[in-house]
N, C-alpha and C positions, 0 to 999 in steps of 0.2 A: 669328427664333422658332424654338423647339423646342418639339415637342408631348411634353411631359413626360407627360399620362396615358399617352399611346401608349407612349412607351418603358415606364412603370412598369407597364404589363397584360403586354409582353413579359418584362420581369422577373420579374412575379409567375409567371406560368406555366412559366419556366426555373425558379425556388425549388419548385415545387409538382411539376415532370414529375422533375425529378432530387433531392427531396427533401432538400434544402439544410438544411431546420430540422433534421432527424432526423442528418444529419449533422454538424451542429454538436455534438449531443448526445453523440454517439460520440469527438468530436474530443480530442485526447489532453488530460488535464487534471492538469496535475502538481501543481497547489495544489490538489486536493481539493475536494470537492463544496463549492458555497455555496448555502445553501437561503433561499429567499425565500417569504413568504406572499402568496398572491393571496386579497383579500377578494371573496369571491364577488357578483355582482349578481343580481337579479330579472331574468327574461326575462317579464316581464308588459308589456314596453313597447319600445319600438324605444330603440338606443343613443342618446344625445344627446352634445352638445361634452363634457359634464361627463366620461361614461364615456369618450371619449375622451382627454381629460386623464391620466385615472387610467391608462388602458390605452398610453398614449404613454411612462409614468414607469416602469410594469411592463416595458416593451419594450427601452428603451433602456440601463437599470442591467444586465438579465442579459445583454444584447449585450455592452455592454463589459466585465463580468467574466467571459465565457465567451473574450472575445478576450483577456482577463488570463490566461488560462490555469484557469481553474475550470469544473467541470462543474455546469452550473445545469438542475434538472429545472424546469417548465414547466406545471405542470398546471392547468387548467380547474376552476372550480366554480362551482355553483348556488345561489343562496339560494332555497330552496322554499317555507319555512313562512312563518306570522304573518297577521297582517291585510291585507299588500298584497293575500293572495290572497284572502283571506277576503272582501273586503270587494268585489273582482272579479264574484266567484259572488254575492253578495249582489245588488249591483246588477242583475246578470244573470238573476237569479231576482223580483228586486222585493221581497226581503225586506227588512222596516223594521227587526228588532232581534233581537235574541238568542234570544226566545221563536220565533219563525216560523225558525230552523233547527232548534233541538229539535222543532218539529213536523215540520218536512218529514225530521229522521231525522238523527243524527249521518253515520253511515256514508255515507248517500247524501250530504249536504254535501262532507265530505271527500274523496269519491273524485270528485266533481266538482274539487274545489279542486286534486286530483291531475292533473286531466286537464289544468289552465291554467295550471300551472306553468313550461313549457316554450313557452308558444303563440308566442314571436317568437324562438324558438332559433336557427332555422334563417339569420332576419336576421342576429342578433348573429353567426354565425358568417362571413356574409358580411363584413359591415361591417370584422369585426377584421380578417379575412383581407386584404382591401382598403386597410385601413390600414397592413398592414403589421407588425403584432404577431405574433411569433412564438410560438405557446403551443399545447399541446397538447388539443385541444377532443375529441377522440376518447373519449380514457381520462380522462373529466372526473369529477370526486365532486358528488353531490347532499345539500345537507343531510337529505333525506329518505330515503336510501337506508338500509339496515336497517345497514350497519357503521358507517356516520357515526353513525346514531342512538344503537348499542350504545355508542360510546364515550361517547357525551354521559351514557349511565346511569355508566359508569365514572367520569367527572371528577363527577359527584354525588355517587355512593358516596363517592369519595376525600373530597370536601370536609364530607361525614356522618360521616365515620370520623376526621376532625381537626375535629371540632366546630365547623365553619363553617357549619353549615344551624340554622336554627331557625324556628320559627314563631311571628309574635307579632300584635297588634291595634294596630295605628297608623293615625296619619293621612297619608295617601296623596292621590297624584292619581288619579280614574278617569274614563275616559272612558264617560259614560254612551249612547252608542246602542253601545259594544261590549261595555259592561257588563263590564269589566276594568280591573284595576288595570295602571299605568305605573311604570317607573322613573325615577330621578333624571336621567339621560341622555335618556331619552324625551320627559319634559317639557321641557327644555330648547330640544330642537327645533323648536317652533314655537310661539313666542310673538307674538301678534299684537297691535297697537295697536288699542283697542277701545274705545266709548262705553257705559258703564254708568249705571244710574238709582243715585245716593247717595240715602240717606234719615237724615235724624236723626231718630230716632224719641224720644219722651218715656214714661220710664218713672216713675209716680207714687209717691212714699213712701208706704208704708202709714199711718206714723204722723204724717205731715205733707200729708194731700190738700190737691191743690193745687198743690205743692211735685213737680216733674217733675227727674230727671234727664236729662242728655241725653248720646245715645249716636248714633254715626255709624256706617254702614256701608256696603258698596259691594255688598253682596249681600244685600238684603232677604227675597229665600227664606229664608234661613237664620233668620230672626227668627221662626216659629211652633217654633224647637226651642233658643230660647235659655230659659237656665235661670238665670243671672247675669250679673253686670255685674263689671266689673274696673276699678281705678281705681289711680293710683299712689303708693305710702305717702307719698313726700316731694313731690309733687307739689300745686302749689297750687290751689286750686279756691276758686270765687267761687259765690256764692249770690245770684242777682239776683233783679229783679220787673221785670217787664215786661208791659203790658196785664193786668194783674190776675193774672195769673200769676207762681209762683217756678221758676227754674229753677238749676241746678246744673252746672256746667263749668268746665273748666282757666282759670286766670285768663289764662293765655296764649294762649288761643285767643278771649277774649272782643270785644277791637276788632273781629277779622276774621268773625264769627258776628252782629254786633250792631252792624255798620258803619250799616246803613240803621233802625237802631228805637230808640227812646226805652228806657233803661232805667235803675236804681238800683241801686247794690250794698249788698248788704242786710250780706254776711259772708263773711270768709275764713275756709277752712279749709285744711288737712293732708286729703290721701286718707285716711290711716289714721283722720281722726276720723268717714270714712263709713262705713268696716268694719263688715259686719255689720246694717247697716238693709236691713229689705225693703221691695219694692215689688210693686207689682201687675203681673201678666205682661200682657204683649199680648194672648197669645191663651192662653183657657183651655183647650185641645185636652188638655193633659198634666197639668193642675194640679188632682190626684184621687187619692184613696187606691189605692195597688195599684202606684203608681210607685216603684221602687226608690231610695232614700234623697231622697224629695222633701220633706222635712224641711230639707234644706240650700240647696233652690234657693228662686230668687227673692231673692237677697241682693246685697248688694255686696262682692267681696273685693278685699284687694291685690293686686296682678302685678307683677314685673319687665318684664314684656316690654310695660305700657301707655307710650305715649310720646304728645307734645304736636306733635308732626310734622303731621299731620293730626288733622280732624276737631276732638271737641270734649275729649279727653285721657279719654274713658271709651270702652271697650270693651265691646261684649256679648259674650257667651261661649256658644258653641253646644259643648258637647264631641265630638260626630261629625261635626265638618267643621273641623277647622283643627288644627295640632300645640298651639298655645300653648293653643287650647279645652279641647284634651283632657288636657294635661296639667296643667292648671290641675283640671279635673273632676276628673283620677284623686288629685291632691293633697287636694281639699276633700270627697271622695266627692259629687261633684254627679252629679243624674239621668245617663242617656245616654241622649238624646231623639233618636233617627234617626229624623227625618218624612219622609224621602227614600230611596227605594229605588235600587240599586244601577243601575237603568234612569234614575236621573235625573227620576222621577217621585213627586209625594206623595204619602205612604200613606193611605190608607182615615180614620185618627185627622183628619186634617187636612180635615174634614168641605165645608169653603166653598172649597176648590182640591183636592181628592183627584183624583188622577189626571193635574193639569196636568205639562206638564215645567218644573223648572225652571231651564232656562237653553236655551229651543229653537234650536236653529241657526238656523233663519228669521229669527226677531226677538230677541235674546238679551234685550232689556228686557220682553216681553210679560207673562212673570208677575209679575216686579219691581212692574210698574205697577200690577196688580192687588193684591199685597200693600199695595203704599203706599196704593191707593185706599180698602181696607179701613179701614186705620190712621188716614187722615185723615178718614171718614164719624166717625170714632169719637174726633177731635179728638185723636189722639196721634202726630201728625206735627208737626215744630218747622220742617223744611225740607225741600227736596228738590234736585238740582240733577245735571247729564249729568257724567261723572266720565270723562274719558280717561286709561286707562292701558295698559299691556303687559298681556297677560293670556294661561295656555298655552292650548294647543289640542292636541286630538288630530292628530299628527304624521304618519297616514293618511286620516284622513275630517274631520279640520276640524272635529270638534265641540269644544263648550267644554268642557275639564275642570273637575270639581268637586273639590274638598278636600274627601276623606269618609275617614273614620275604617273600616277594616274589615282582616281576617285577610288575612295572605300569610305567603309561605315569603321568608323570606333567607338572604343571603351575610353573614356576619360581616364585614364590609370595615373597621369600624373596630377590629377584634382585629388586623389584617396589617397597618397604617396605617403603622407605623414600617417593616415590611419594604417597604410600596410604597414608600415615599419614598427609602428609601436604593437598593432597585432598580434606580427611576427615573434615578439618579446614572450610572448605566451605561449610558445610551441616547444616542446621538449624534440632534441634530433638524435638520432642515434645513424650514425656518429656524431657527437657535438660540436664537432669544428664546422660541420654543413649551416649549424644556425646562424653563424657570424661570416661564415666563408663561403660558399659557391650558393645558398642561398639565399645569405643575407647581401652579399656583393649583386646579385640580378636582381634583385628588388631595389637596392638603392638606385642601380642603374634603370630603372622601369621604365617604357615607352608607351604611349599612348598604343593599344589592341587594335589591329587592323582584326575584324571580324567578319566582314565580305567575300566570299567566294565565289568566282565567276563560274561555277560549276552548277552540276545537277542532282546528284542524289547526297543528300543531305536535309535537314531542317533547313526551312525556308525564313527570312528575316521577314517577320509579319508587318511591314509596312506598306502601307496602300497611301498610292500618291494619286492624287488627280493629274491626268495625265493626255486626257482627250476630253475636247468638248467639241458639241455638235452645232453648228451655226444655224440659227433663228429661220434660214431661208429652206424651202422645200428639196433645196440639191443634196441633202445629205452631205454637204461638204463638213468636213473637221476641222478643228484647230487644236492648239496645245491648250492643255487644262490649267489651272491655275495654279498649281504645285502645291496644293493641299497637302497634308500630311495628317493619316491616320493610323496611328499602332494598334493592332488588336493584341489583348492577354489572354481571350482563352477561345476554345471553340462555341462556347455558348453566344460571346459577344457577337463573334462573324456570322451564326446563325442569325440572331434578331436584326442584324444590318442585313441580309440577303434573302430570310427564308429560306434557305435551302440547310437541309440535312450535312453537315459535316462530319464525313465518316474517315474521311484519310487527308494528313497534312502535308505531304510530299508534292515538289514543285508542280509537278505535272497534272496535279487534281487543282491543285491553291491557285495555280495562274489561270485558272479559266474562270476564277470567282472575282467579279467587279460588284459594284454596288455603286448608289450616285454620291457625288459629293454634294455634302451640306451646304458648303460655301457658295460655289457658283453652278450647280447643278449638272457638272461634267462627271466623267465617270472614272472611279477611282479604280486604280488598278495594282496589283504587286508590284514590287522593284524585283528586279530579275533576279537577284542576289540568293545565297544561299549560305549558310553560317560557317563559320570555322569549325570542325568538329572539336577543337579544343574547347569552344563555348557548350557545346552538349557535354564533355567529360567534366568540366568544374560545374556544369549543373547540376552533377549524377546524384550529391544528397537530397535536392529537391526533388530531382523528375523521379529517381528508383522508387518513390512513397507516392508520386502523382499530388505532390505538394504545391499549393496551397489547397486542392479540390479534394483531396481525401488527407486523412492521417494527418492533420493538421496539429492537435493537440500532441500525437506521440512524438512526430518529428520533434516540437518545441520543446520537449521536455528533454530531448534527447542529442541536443546542437548546445556544441559543435561535437565531433565524433572524438572517441577515446584515441581510435588508432588509426591510422592508414601505413602502409607499405607499397613499395615500386621499386625501381630502377632509379639510380642516383641521376641519372640524365633525366628526369621527372624533375627535379627541383627547377627545371627550366620551362617545366611542360604544366603537368597534371595537377603537383603538390602549387605550384604559381600559378595556374588559373584557378583551382579550387580556393586558394587565398586572395585571389581579387575578386573573386563573385561572393565571398563569405565576406567580405569588406564594406563592399558597396551594398549589398542588400541587407546584412544582419549587423552591422558594424563590429563584426566579431571574428576572430580563427576560426577556419573550419575545421581542424582535427586539432586534439592535444600534444596527442605523441606520433611520430615518422621514424620508420625504419627503411633506407635507403640502401640498397642494394648494390653491387659492382656488378661487373659483366663475368659472364662464364666464356673464356675462349677456349680452343682447342689446345691440345697438349703443347702445340709448337710455339703458343700465343698468339698464333692469327683467329681471326673470325672464325665460327662455327660454320661451315659450310657444307650442304648436301653434296653441290657438285663436287667438292674437294672430296669428300669423303673422311674427313679428319678428325668424328668423333663418333664414339660407340652410341648406334641408338639407346633411349630410354627406355624403351619396351622390352629390349636385349639384355640391358643392365637388368632390369626388375627381375626379368628371368632367371638370370644367372647367379645373383646376388640376393635380389628382395628388395623393397622400397626402404626399409628403414637404413641399411648401410649407406644409400645415398643420401637421405635427409641428413643422417648423422655429419657425413662428409661435407656437405653444403652448410650445414647449421655451423659448424665448428670453422668453417673457413674465414679468409678475411672478407670472402663477397659478402658477409653479413655487417659489412664496416664500410661499404663503399667502396672496396678495392677488388680487383680484377683478379681473377683466380683461372689459371692453367687446368682446367679439366683431363685428370691424369688418372685411369683408369687403376693401374697399378698402385696409386696412393690412396686411390679409395680403401681397395681391398685391404692394405697396409696398416690404417687407420681403423677399419672394423673386424680387427682380428679380436676387439674384446667383445665381439658378441656371442664368439663360440666358448670362448673365455667363461661368460655369463653363464649360458646355457650349459655349460660343464659342471659351475657351481650348480646352477640347478638339481642336476642330474645326478651329482654327489649327495645333495640333500634329500632328495629322495630316496637314493639308494639307504641312506643311515637311518632316515626317517620310516622307512616302511610301511606297516601296518602300524605304526604308533600314532596314537592320536597327541599329535603335540597342541600342544594346550599357549592359551597368549602369554606374550612377553611380559613377567615380571621382573621389578628391580630389583627383588631376592636373589635371582637368577644369578645377579652380576658380582659374582665370588671369583671368576678368571679373570686376570689382568687383560688376557685376549680380547674377553667380552666387552670389558669396560672399556676398553680402548676402540672396538670396532662401533661401538652404540657411538661413540662422545666422535668419530669420524662420519659416521653417519649424520649425524645432527649438525655436524659442520657443513655437510656437502646440502643438506635442504637449505642450510642457512644460508650461503653461498650461492645457491641458483635463485633462490628466492630474492635475493639482493638485487642480483645481476636480472631476474625477469622484471621484475619490479619496474628494473630503468629501462627495459627493453634491449636490455644484451642478449642476443639471441647465442652467442660466442658462451655462455652461461653452460652450454651443452658440454663442452670441452672439460666441465668436473666430473663428469660420469666416468669416463673410462678410466680416469685415475682414481676413483674409487674403487673401481671391480677390479682392478689392479694390485691395489691393497687387499680387497678382498680374500682374491685368488692367492694370491702368492704369498701373502702374510699372514693373516688369519686364518684361511681353509689349511694351509701348509702347517701351521704350528700349530693348529688344534686337532690335527688328522687323529691322532692318539686316543682324544676324548673323544671322537666323534665312534671309534671303533672300540670304545671301554665297555668292558660288561657292566661298569657302576654308573647306575641308573640316572642319580642325580648328576654325576659330572656330564652324563651323554646328554641328559635331557636340558641342562643348561645351554651346552651347546646347539644343541638343534633348535629349541627355543628364541637364541639369539639370532641364529642364521634365518630363521623363519621370520620375523621379527626384521631383518634387516632387506631379506630381500622381497618380503612384501613391500617396505616402505621405498624401497630404489625402484619398482613398478609403477607406481604412484610419481616419483620425481622423473621417471623416463617417458613417461604417458605423453607429454605434449609433445616430444621431440619425438621418440620411436613409439610410435602409438601399439605396433603388431605384436614387437617383442615385450612391452609391457603388459600388453593384454596376455600374453602367452604365460609370460610368470605370472600373474594374479590367478589366472583361471587354473593353472597348474598349482597353487598356492591355496585353492578352494577360495577364493576371497569372499567375501560375504554377500557383493553386492553381485548385479549382474553381469557388470563389467566393471576395471579401473576406469575406463570414461565415466562412470557416475559417481566415484569415488570425491571425496574432497582432497584439497591441497594439503599434503602432508603438514602439521603444525609444529614449528620446531620448539624442541622439550631441552628449555635452555639449562636444567638441572643436571642433564647428561653431557654436556660438554666440560669435560673436565681435563682444563687445561695443562696441569701436572702430568696427568697420564699419557695426554698427546706430545706433551715435550718429550718425555722420558723413552714414550716408544719411538721417537724419533732420531734421540741418539741411537737407543737399541739396534735400529736399522744402520745408521750408520757405523757404529762399531762392527756390527756385522759383514757390512762390506767392505771397510779395513781388512778384518779380519782373513776375509775369501780372495781380498788381493792379496793379503800373504801367504796364502795358501798356493794360490796360482803360481807363483813367484818360485816356491819351492819344488813346486809339481808334486805335492802331495793332494791325494783325492779326498773329498771331504767327507767321503765314506770311513776312511782310514781316522778312528779316533787318536786324539793327541791330549798328551797332559793337562797343559796349561796355555791359558792366554793370560797376557800382563795388560792390564788398560791404563792408561796415564792420562789426570788432566778430566776425572771425573770421578762420580761414585753413583753406585746404581745399586737398590733393591733386589733382593734375592730372587722375585720375582720376575725380575729382566734377566737378572744373569741367569738364570733357568732358560729362558729363552733363547742368550746366545749360546751356553752350551750346546742345547741340542741344533741349534741352526750351524754352528760351527764343529759340532762334534768334538767338543774339547770337555775333560774330567770339572777342570777346576777354572775360576775367573777371580783372575786379584786385580781390583781397580784401586787408584791412587789418586785424588782429586787432584793435588798440585797446581800449579799456577800457569802450565804451560798448555799447550793445544793438545788437541783428541790425538791420540797415538795408541799402537797397538802392537805386540811383542809377542810371537805362537814360540813354544816350547815345541820343535819339532823330532825331539829325540824318541824313537820307538821302539818299545821294550817287547816281547814276546805274547805279552797279554795283550797289549795294543793291536799287535798285527791279528790277533785272532778275531778279536773284534770286527778290525775293518772284512776280514774274509767273513764273518757272519753277515753285517752290511750287504755285501757284494753279494752274499748266497741269496739273501733276501731280494734281494733288488732282481735278480737274475728269476730266480723260482716266480715272484709275482708278476715280471715281466713275460715269461711261458701262461700263467693264469692268463692273464690278457690276450694273449695270440686264441688261446683256445676260448675266449667270451667267456668265462667263467664267473661267477656272481659273487656275493660275501656268503649266501646259502650252499654254493659247493665248499665240498670238503675234497681233498686230496691223498693222495699215496706219492711221497717223493722217495724214487729210487736211486740211489748213487752209487760208487764204486772209484774209489781214489787209492794210488799208492802213496800218496803225501800225506805224511805225519800230520800237519798243521791242518789240513784239511779234517782227516780224521777226529784229529781233536776237539775241532768246533762242532760238529754232529755231536759226539758225545758228549761234551760239557753242557753247550748251550742249545742242545737239541730242544728242549721244551719252550725256549724264548722262539727257536727258528719255525716251530710250528705252530706257535700263537701268531707269527708274523706273514705265515704263508698262508693259514688257514688249512694246515696238514694234520690228517689223523694218525699219519704213523710216517718215521723216516727208515728206510731199508737199506742193509747195506746188503748188495747183490755181488754175484761173482759170474757176472755178467758183461759186454760189453754195450756200453748205452750211448747215447746221444754226447758225442764230443763238447765239453764246453771250458771255458778258460776264466778263472777266478783268480785275479792279483797276478796273471801271467801263469798260475799253473793248472795244468789240465785236471778236468774233473769228466767223468762218466755221469752221467743225470739224465734223469726221466721223471716227468708226473703223471701220475693216473688219475681221473675224476673217480670219484668213488660212486 
């Protein structure tokens, strides 16, 4: 067994001391620049296997294309803004809500956030370096740097100038703990299965006391904001009588709701027949004069969104808490009752529940239970039950989200939707099904993008609005400004407007900067919101280069990028936002090729968790096995095709056994090459069929890996262990005699062939398993300083002899069948047999010789015939065959003893033996010369003394070997 971690540490030291990565960037690049975008991670925690997968993809592909003659800048980036950082500071300071931050002070809070963003940066650097990823972490970009943030302003201003930014009031999801809106993609990231309390409330008709319309809801906390009921115009409803009361509900839902109750149907009617009827509000908090449009409230309306799939076929309408509700409210001029604040608590008007959290994280049903009890005490509850469903939660703090109508700034995605779909056709996806599937479907359902966040640590929205105007009197009175808007697109523009030097673009600095309104003379103040962090991430191609303020020509010559890679969840996040902004800004897709990985789970299929301690620490794995085995395990797995992987250490070890096989092959080559100077491989060396076959296999390997890598299929790496297995278990095994031979041409041909194979294999392995590839290359004395400065190996089609490949495949099939026959009869392979008959094919002598050696038979008789391939062994043993079998057993045993003594091929031994068995003695006498050659013995000595007892084919022999 080889110490791979030790080998890797040595290689890592070599790379670092000799600046091999830097030299690879300066390597001749005849094929131009190749640009890839590196999505930046947060440094607020240690890297896990999910990060390793992403970094592996971002290392393999650039290494490959660098070897193919492209120049690839690999610049590291850090994601530094947003709720992840804010939440860390909030936890450390025990801040419970947004108001606590404001009390602390925005500047102090933001500076604390800034101090936390790179908490684990050095640990990241250490792990990424040990993992073998080549990336420039010294000249990194950070989303909080002024150049990056200035480009964000340019992006926003460009969208504004194109008419793609607007402000509106819409029904959105908010996080009440963070007190901010979330975008469509953020909502999709964290749906959890929960149990909520559902209730069927009773709404009594004004004109028919004692008759109640039944409406079902899973959000009882919204009932105080109810202003209407909605029914389906053409849905059939029934009025029934049960237990002295009358109820109205959809006919289709009747049996299910009344299955345990006695009732009679009084009347059938359509939804349109209920339209316009008034009902008594459940709560009287907002049923009073002064509420806008109150005359239209507490009535039944028809609506297209009503269904009979769940509940009663009647929907309770609260316009402040749902898109359908809001739209109906706007259409019918219903009162807009927002009885819950952005912090998720009831307003003071809801006097019986004022200040309560409507959906507390600790017990999401707590407030709903209070609402239901209140209604039950007033006999306004028909039924209640627990309802299991998938519910959106905040992707960072796990707080249940609320559907909430509020104002926000939007990117008008729907306006460019046709272009988004058209440009998406130019993107190559791995796996391919994502193009029309997950990504394509998400694009088809794209909505306008809410980009404003009511938070603190992030890129600010560069909108200044005239908000304050001083009166012309001397009383210093102020009034609202004219509302004029100015969007700023650069620091220079702001400096010219204010006369101030701009050194920081964060909220705590920029919010202090005002300037005079050119329209009315009032004061222009920045609006308070910051940008959605995905706006920053989507702007990364431009911002990392400080475009268009710098690198304009360089950027435009290399846009769109050739390649990006991240997790499959980014189809609705980073991949999506890159595409939106590229289409909006450049009328193009942002990237040409994308690989989406799946999720790495613990061995039990659960999410990896430090708390559960259900996965091995990556650093321990590096120390125990090295980085290359992890690299292979991950790159060969389904995780590279957007499927999940249950990480199992034992599977990784099992799949990585080929590393030891390969290093043994290298050691084998070095042992027999010794001090011989092995010349370059030449075509005339290919006299032996095994040499011709392994060279053909090598060229096929090159071809397959190249074709797959050109399509960004990293599972191409799976071809390598299969080849190594063929190299070791067939080529080396069947060529041992040639390597040991004293016949120089024969030996040299084998050595040259093997060196050529290993040398090319080191280059093929280089992008995937860079440490092992480098070790191979250095041990073979490659001409360049590093294998990673080599070019990708070119396929030589002339060497791909399909007839040889097919014939060798058939040969190996025959061997497998023959070995199976031996196993059935219980005769060991070391025991020679007279004959093997093969039906179904004809073979040339060079292949039959291989079968003879492998199956240890004297003759092969092959008949083409018309039937399937079949073999038959002659298992009859003569005395001569038995002697040959003993000779092989003796050879194996003595060579085993040599191995235990750690002898080399330079070492010679004396074999002493003593046996009472005539057959054993006959073998020593007749075949002594052959035995001496096979075990590198100078003498076989029959002695009259007791030695170590050894069994040869169940015959006892006293034997001992001694080094001369």
